[in-house]
C-alpha positions as CSV (number, residue, x, y, z in Angstrom):
1,M,86.2,-5.1,74.6
2,K,88.3,-5.4,71.4
3,P,88.1,-3.9,67.9
4,A,86.2,-5.9,65.3
5,R,87.3,-6.7,61.8
6,P,85.6,-3.8,60.2
7,L,87.3,-1.3,62.5
8,L,90.6,-3.0,61.9
9,A,90.1,-2.9,58.2
10,L,89.3,0.8,58.2
11,L,92.3,1.6,60.4
12,A,94.5,-0.5,58.0
13,G,93.1,1.5,55.1
14,L,94.0,4.8,56.7
15,L,97.4,3.4,57.6
16,V,98.1,2.5,54.0
17,L,96.9,5.9,52.9
18,A,99.2,7.6,55.4
19,L,102.1,5.5,54.2
20,L,101.4,6.5,50.7
21,L,101.2,10.2,51.5
22,G,104.3,10.0,53.6
23,S,106.2,8.2,50.8
24,L,105.2,10.9,48.3
25,A,106.4,13.6,50.7
26,A,109.7,11.8,51.2
27,L,110.2,11.7,47.4
28,H,109.6,15.4,47.3
29,I,106.4,14.9,45.2
30,A,103.9,17.5,45.8
31,V,100.8,16.2,47.7
32,P,97.6,18.2,47.5
33,L,96.7,19.7,50.8
34,V,93.2,18.5,50.4
35,L,94.3,14.9,50.6
36,T,96.1,15.4,53.9
37,T,93.1,17.3,55.2
38,L,90.8,14.5,54.0
39,W,93.0,11.9,55.8
40,W,92.8,13.7,59.1
41,G,89.1,14.2,58.7
42,L,88.6,10.5,58.0
43,L,90.7,9.6,61.1
44,L,88.8,12.0,63.3
45,A,85.4,10.8,62.0
46,L,86.4,7.2,62.5
47,G,87.6,7.9,66.1
48,L,84.3,9.7,66.9
49,L,82.2,6.9,65.3
50,A,84.2,4.2,67.1
51,G,83.7,6.1,70.4
52,V,80.0,6.4,70.0
53,D,79.7,2.8,68.9
54,A,81.7,1.6,72.0
55,L,79.5,3.7,74.3
56,W,76.4,2.3,72.6
57,L,77.7,-1.2,73.1
58,R,78.4,-0.7,76.8
59,R,74.8,0.5,77.4
60,Q,73.4,-2.4,75.4
61,P,71.7,-4.9,77.8
62,S,72.9,-8.5,78.0
63,P,70.6,-11.4,77.0
64,R,69.2,-13.7,79.6
65,L,70.3,-17.3,79.4
66,E,68.7,-20.5,80.7
67,R,70.5,-23.9,80.8
68,Q,68.7,-27.2,80.6
69,L,71.2,-29.7,82.1
70,P,70.5,-33.3,82.8
71,G,70.6,-34.0,86.6
72,N,72.5,-37.3,86.0
73,L,75.2,-38.1,83.4
74,S,76.8,-41.4,82.6
75,L,80.6,-41.6,82.6
76,G,82.1,-41.7,79.1
77,R,78.7,-41.1,77.3
78,W,77.7,-38.1,75.3
79,S,74.8,-36.1,76.6
80,E,73.0,-33.0,75.3
81,V,72.8,-29.6,77.0
82,Q,70.5,-26.9,75.8
83,L,70.9,-23.2,76.3
84,S,68.0,-20.8,75.7
85,V,68.7,-17.1,74.9
86,H,66.1,-14.5,75.8
87,H,66.8,-11.0,74.5
88,P,65.2,-7.6,74.2
89,Y,66.9,-6.5,70.9
90,P,64.5,-4.8,68.5
91,R,66.5,-5.9,65.4
92,T,68.3,-9.0,64.3
93,Q,71.5,-9.5,66.2
94,W,74.2,-12.1,66.4
95,L,76.5,-13.2,69.2
96,E,79.0,-16.0,70.0
97,L,78.2,-18.2,72.9
98,F,80.5,-20.4,75.0
99,D,79.5,-22.3,78.1
100,H,82.1,-22.8,80.8
101,V,82.1,-26.5,81.3
102,P,83.8,-27.9,84.5
103,E,87.2,-29.6,84.2
104,G,86.9,-33.3,83.5
105,M,84.3,-33.0,80.7
106,A,84.9,-33.1,76.9
107,I,82.7,-30.8,74.9
108,D,81.5,-30.7,71.3
109,H,79.8,-27.9,69.2
110,L,81.2,-25.0,71.3
111,P,81.6,-22.1,70.9
112,Q,78.5,-21.3,68.7
113,R,77.5,-18.3,66.7
114,L,73.8,-17.6,67.1
115,V,71.5,-15.3,65.2
116,L,68.9,-13.6,67.5
117,H,65.6,-12.5,65.9
118,P,63.3,-10.0,67.5
119,G,60.6,-11.4,69.7
120,E,62.0,-15.0,69.5
121,V,63.8,-17.2,72.0
122,T,66.9,-18.8,70.5
123,H,67.9,-22.3,71.5
124,S,71.4,-23.7,71.3
125,R,72.6,-27.3,71.9
126,Y,75.9,-28.8,72.5
127,R,77.2,-32.1,73.9
128,V,79.3,-33.0,76.9
129,R,81.1,-36.3,77.7
130,P,82.2,-36.7,81.3
131,L,85.7,-38.2,81.8
132,M,85.4,-38.4,85.6
133,R,82.7,-39.3,88.1
134,G,81.5,-37.0,90.8
135,H,79.6,-33.8,91.5
136,F,80.2,-31.0,88.9
137,H,79.2,-27.3,89.0
138,F,78.7,-25.2,85.9
139,P,79.6,-21.6,87.0
140,R,78.8,-19.3,84.1
141,C,78.4,-18.7,80.3
142,E,80.4,-16.3,78.2
143,I,79.1,-14.4,75.2
144,Q,80.8,-12.2,72.7
145,L,78.5,-9.3,71.6
146,P,79.1,-7.0,68.6
147,S,78.4,-3.3,68.8
148,P,75.5,-1.8,66.8
149,L,77.9,-0.5,64.1
150,R,79.9,-3.8,64.2
151,L,83.1,-1.9,65.1
152,W,83.7,-3.5,68.5
153,L,83.3,-6.9,70.2
154,Q,82.7,-7.2,73.9
155,R,83.1,-10.4,76.0
156,R,80.6,-10.7,78.9
157,D,80.5,-13.3,81.7
158,L,77.0,-14.1,82.6
159,P,76.5,-16.0,85.9
160,L,74.5,-19.2,85.2
161,A,74.9,-21.7,88.0
162,G,74.1,-25.4,87.3
163,E,75.1,-28.7,88.7
164,T,75.0,-32.4,87.8
165,R,76.2,-35.7,89.0
166,V,78.3,-38.1,86.9
167,Y,77.5,-41.8,87.7
168,P,79.2,-44.9,86.4
169,D,77.9,-46.1,83.0
170,F,74.7,-47.7,84.2
171,A,72.5,-47.0,81.1
172,R,72.8,-50.6,80.0
173,L,71.6,-51.8,83.4
174,Y,68.3,-49.8,83.2
175,G,67.8,-50.7,79.6
176,A,68.0,-54.4,80.5
177,Q,64.7,-54.1,82.4
178,L,62.8,-54.4,79.1
179,M,64.0,-57.9,78.4
180,A,64.4,-61.2,80.3
181,V,67.6,-61.3,82.4
182,E,68.8,-64.5,80.6
183,H,68.4,-63.0,77.1
184,W,70.1,-59.8,78.2
185,L,73.0,-61.7,79.7
186,N,73.5,-63.7,76.5
187,Q,73.8,-60.4,74.6
188,L,76.6,-59.4,77.0
189,G,78.4,-62.6,76.3
190,V,77.5,-64.3,79.6
191,R,76.8,-68.0,79.2
192,Q,75.0,-69.8,82.0
193,R,76.3,-73.2,82.7
194,Q,74.1,-76.3,82.9
195,R,72.4,-76.7,86.2
196,R,73.9,-79.5,88.4
197,G,71.0,-80.8,90.5
198,L,68.1,-78.7,91.8
199,G,67.7,-75.5,93.6
200,Q,67.3,-75.5,97.4
201,E,64.2,-73.4,97.8
202,F,60.6,-74.6,97.0
203,H,58.9,-72.6,94.3
204,Q,55.6,-74.2,93.3
205,L,53.7,-77.4,92.4
206,R,53.1,-78.3,88.8
207,E,52.2,-81.2,86.5
208,F,54.9,-83.9,86.0
209,R,56.9,-83.3,82.8
210,D,59.4,-85.3,80.8
211,G,62.8,-85.0,82.3
212,D,61.6,-84.6,85.9
213,T,63.0,-87.1,88.5
214,L,61.0,-89.3,90.7
215,R,62.2,-87.5,93.8
216,Q,60.4,-84.4,92.5
217,I,57.0,-86.1,92.8
218,D,54.7,-84.8,95.6
219,W,52.9,-88.0,96.4
220,K,50.2,-86.4,98.5
221,A,49.3,-83.9,95.8
222,T,49.5,-86.7,93.2
223,A,47.0,-88.8,95.3
224,R,44.6,-85.9,95.6
225,K,44.7,-84.9,91.9
226,R,45.0,-88.5,90.6
227,T,47.7,-87.3,88.2
228,P,51.5,-87.0,88.8
229,I,52.4,-83.7,90.4
230,A,56.0,-82.5,90.8
231,R,57.6,-80.0,93.1
232,E,59.5,-77.2,91.4
233,Y,62.4,-75.6,93.1
234,Q,64.3,-72.4,92.5
235,D,67.7,-71.1,93.5
236,E,67.9,-69.8,97.0
237,R,66.9,-66.1,97.0
238,D,67.8,-65.0,100.5
239,Q,71.6,-64.7,100.1
240,Q,74.0,-61.8,100.5
241,I,76.8,-60.4,98.3
242,V,79.3,-57.9,99.6
243,F,81.8,-56.2,97.3
244,L,85.2,-55.5,98.9
245,L,86.5,-52.8,96.5
246,D,90.1,-51.7,96.4
247,C,90.4,-47.9,96.1
248,G,94.2,-47.8,96.3
249,R,96.8,-46.7,93.8
250,R,97.0,-50.0,91.8
251,M,93.4,-49.4,90.6
252,R,94.5,-46.1,88.9
253,S,95.8,-47.9,85.8
254,Q,94.2,-46.6,82.6
255,D,92.9,-48.7,79.7
256,G,91.3,-46.5,77.1
257,D,89.0,-43.7,78.5
258,L,88.3,-45.5,81.7
259,A,90.6,-46.4,84.6
260,H,90.5,-49.9,86.2
261,F,88.6,-48.5,89.1
262,D,85.8,-47.4,86.8
263,H,85.7,-50.8,85.1
264,A,85.5,-52.3,88.5
265,L,82.6,-50.1,89.5
266,N,80.7,-51.0,86.3
267,A,81.2,-54.7,87.0
268,C,80.0,-54.4,90.6
269,L,76.9,-52.6,89.5
270,L,76.3,-55.1,86.7
271,L,76.5,-58.0,89.2
272,S,74.4,-56.1,91.7
273,Y,71.6,-55.6,89.2
274,V,71.5,-59.3,88.4
275,A,71.7,-60.4,92.1
276,L,69.0,-58.0,93.1
277,R,66.8,-59.3,90.3
278,Q,67.4,-62.8,91.7
279,G,66.2,-61.7,95.2
280,D,69.6,-61.5,96.9
281,A,70.9,-58.7,99.0
282,V,73.9,-56.6,97.9
283,G,76.3,-54.5,99.9
284,L,79.6,-52.7,99.5
285,A,82.8,-52.0,101.5
286,T,85.8,-50.0,100.2
287,F,89.4,-50.0,101.5
288,A,92.6,-48.1,100.8
289,G,90.6,-45.0,99.8
290,E,90.6,-41.5,101.3
291,Q,87.3,-42.2,103.1
292,P,86.4,-45.9,103.4
293,R,82.7,-46.5,102.9
294,Y,80.4,-49.3,104.0
295,L,76.9,-50.1,102.7
296,P,75.2,-53.0,104.5
297,P,73.6,-55.6,102.3
298,A,69.9,-55.0,101.4
299,K,67.4,-56.4,98.9
300,G,65.1,-54.7,96.4
301,Q,65.7,-52.8,93.2
302,A,65.9,-49.6,95.2
303,Q,69.3,-50.8,96.5
304,L,70.8,-50.2,93.1
305,S,70.1,-46.5,93.4
306,V,71.5,-46.5,96.9
307,L,74.7,-48.2,95.5
308,L,75.0,-45.6,92.7
309,N,74.7,-42.7,95.1
310,A,77.3,-44.3,97.4
311,V,80.0,-44.8,94.8
312,Y,79.5,-42.1,92.1
313,D,82.0,-39.8,93.7
314,L,84.6,-42.4,94.8
315,R,88.2,-41.6,93.9
316,C,91.3,-43.7,93.9
317,S,94.0,-42.7,96.4
318,Q,97.8,-43.1,96.4
319,R,97.7,-45.5,99.3
320,P,98.7,-49.1,99.1
321,A,96.1,-51.9,99.6
322,D,95.9,-53.1,103.2
323,F,94.1,-56.4,102.8
324,A,94.5,-57.4,106.5
325,A,92.8,-54.2,107.7
326,A,90.1,-54.5,105.1
327,A,89.4,-58.1,106.1
328,N,89.2,-57.2,109.8
329,Q,86.8,-54.4,109.3
330,L,84.5,-56.5,107.1
331,L,84.5,-59.3,109.6
332,S,83.5,-56.9,112.4
333,R,80.6,-55.5,110.3
334,Q,79.3,-58.5,108.3
335,R,78.3,-61.3,110.7
336,R,76.0,-63.3,108.4
337,R,77.6,-65.6,105.8
338,A,77.9,-63.9,102.4
339,L,79.6,-64.0,99.1
340,V,82.5,-61.6,99.4
341,V,83.9,-60.4,96.1
342,V,87.3,-58.8,96.5
343,V,87.9,-56.6,93.5
344,T,91.5,-55.6,93.1
345,N,94.6,-55.9,90.9
346,L,96.8,-58.7,92.3
347,R,100.6,-58.3,92.3
348,D,103.2,-60.9,93.2
349,E,104.1,-59.0,96.3
350,D,100.6,-59.6,97.7
351,D,101.3,-63.3,98.5
352,E,101.5,-63.6,102.3
353,E,99.4,-60.6,103.4
354,L,96.6,-61.4,100.9
355,L,96.6,-65.1,101.7
356,G,96.2,-64.5,105.4
357,A,93.5,-61.9,105.0
358,V,91.4,-64.0,102.5
359,Q,91.8,-67.1,104.6
360,R,90.3,-65.3,107.6
361,L,87.4,-64.2,105.4
362,S,86.8,-67.6,104.0
363,R,86.3,-69.1,107.5
364,Q,83.0,-67.2,107.7
365,H,82.2,-66.3,104.1
366,R,82.4,-67.5,100.6
367,V,85.2,-65.5,98.9
368,L,85.9,-64.7,95.2
369,I,88.9,-62.7,94.3
370,A,88.4,-60.7,91.1
371,S,91.8,-59.5,89.7
372,L,92.0,-57.0,86.8
373,R,94.6,-57.7,84.2
374,E,96.0,-54.8,82.2
375,E,95.1,-54.8,78.5
376,V,98.6,-53.9,77.5
377,L,99.9,-57.2,78.9
378,D,97.9,-59.2,76.3
379,R,99.0,-56.9,73.5
380,L,102.7,-57.2,74.4
381,R,102.5,-60.9,74.8
382,H,101.1,-61.3,71.3
383,A,103.1,-58.6,69.6
384,P,105.7,-59.7,67.1
385,V,109.4,-59.5,68.3
386,Q,111.4,-57.6,65.7
387,N,114.3,-56.0,67.7
388,F,116.0,-56.0,71.0
389,E,113.6,-53.6,72.6
390,D,110.6,-55.8,71.6
391,A,112.4,-58.8,73.1
392,L,113.0,-57.0,76.4
393,A,109.3,-56.0,76.5
394,Y,108.2,-59.5,75.7
395,C,110.4,-61.2,78.3
396,G,109.4,-58.6,80.9
397,T,105.7,-59.2,80.2
398,L,106.1,-63.0,80.4
399,D,108.0,-62.7,83.7
400,Y,105.3,-60.5,85.2
401,L,102.5,-62.8,83.9
402,N,104.2,-65.9,85.3
403,A,104.6,-64.3,88.7
404,R,101.0,-63.3,88.6
405,A,99.9,-66.8,87.6
406,G,102.0,-68.3,90.4
407,L,100.2,-66.1,92.9
408,H,96.8,-67.3,91.5
409,E,97.9,-70.9,91.7
410,R,99.0,-70.5,95.3
411,L,95.6,-69.0,96.2
412,A,93.7,-71.7,94.3
413,A,95.8,-74.4,96.2
414,H,94.3,-73.0,99.4
415,G,90.8,-73.2,98.1
416,L,90.5,-69.5,97.2
417,P,89.1,-69.0,93.7
418,V,90.6,-66.2,91.6
419,L,88.8,-64.7,88.6
420,D,91.5,-63.2,86.3
421,A,89.9,-60.9,83.7
422,R,90.6,-57.9,81.5
423,P,88.8,-54.8,82.7
424,S,86.3,-54.7,79.9
425,E,85.4,-58.4,80.5
426,L,85.2,-58.3,84.3
427,G,81.4,-57.7,84.5
428,P,80.2,-60.6,82.3
429,Q,82.7,-63.0,83.9
430,L,81.6,-62.0,87.4
431,V,77.9,-62.5,86.5
432,G,78.7,-65.9,84.9
433,R,80.6,-67.1,88.0
434,Y,77.8,-65.9,90.3
435,L,75.1,-67.7,88.3
436,A,77.1,-70.9,88.1
437,W,77.7,-71.0,91.8
438,K,74.1,-70.1,92.6
439,K,72.7,-72.9,90.4
440,A,75.2,-75.3,91.8
441,G,74.1,-74.4,95.3
442,V,77.7,-73.6,96.5
443,L,77.0,-70.0,97.7
């Protein structure tokens, strides 16, 4: 409990009056006794009034709060939280409201000053933006309640438990269900390459069209219908994709609000959505994290929810990436041939260890290495050089990029494809490579 502004103003007025009376007495100017008596009377009256008001405030009941919190939040996106205030006050009352938001969330429109009217439920809304993934608990709310005579303010903590989960930013994935996959991918900047040849899986029979080849003609159906009938093929649907996700210290790099690891998760979910829509199975394996996780490949749109629940609380560790151990674990778990997408941030020191691990994987699986490149490297490479410090930064950036490019070339020379992409562009580029390989029949 603390004094409110009216009480402080009254005390300041009495203090000024006391200083004035004391100054007059110090100057040997006669002060009427009635003024001194009046001052003491005002001070005593104010003390009694403040005491009664404080006791009245302590006996005043607290309002009852209800929080409407979304069960799932998206990382980096603003979401609305509503607080409902139920109160028994017989007259108009105001209070200040503050919700204790967990660490790792940005807030907007807090604290708030609310006016409570008798017999009404007051609603308050504010926004939260999660900066981290995981499971979050809201412990309590805090209110500041004025006394009936407005002489005191009292802070009260009201227990109000709530919890929510923060998932990767998957809103665009679910929104894509309203449009064709191809149109949606074009909006994201993905360009499907021209098909080289035909798919490998029979789809249906249809009438012969311009542009069809003679080897597509089904001669038996043509003889029965007495009109040219062609076979239509589609891309093979019974394939498997496994993400081998680096959860080590190199994925902790930050570009904007999201770390490289969060960009990697979004890219994996984006490709998972497209692959599941294509009829393929998707799985996940992590390495270099605190608790390595493995999710076997499965088909169906329900697998996307399984993936989200498996990765929403993943955290990067301080451990270095052990590619050899990750490859051995995946080979022992994944027997069937699959497309293994290794998502990491390649460094020049990864040469021998990475090459050996990926070569072992490539004997049984189709491997794609997706390497995230820091945004700052592109900015430094294109920044103008104006002084000695700029020259050092430019030369250091080029040296690092050349070493990185050399590693990519050595991997490519051994038949191991590398996708080098900035974090924000990783998702569309992964989808583009997947669709190109699928239509070319090389998966």
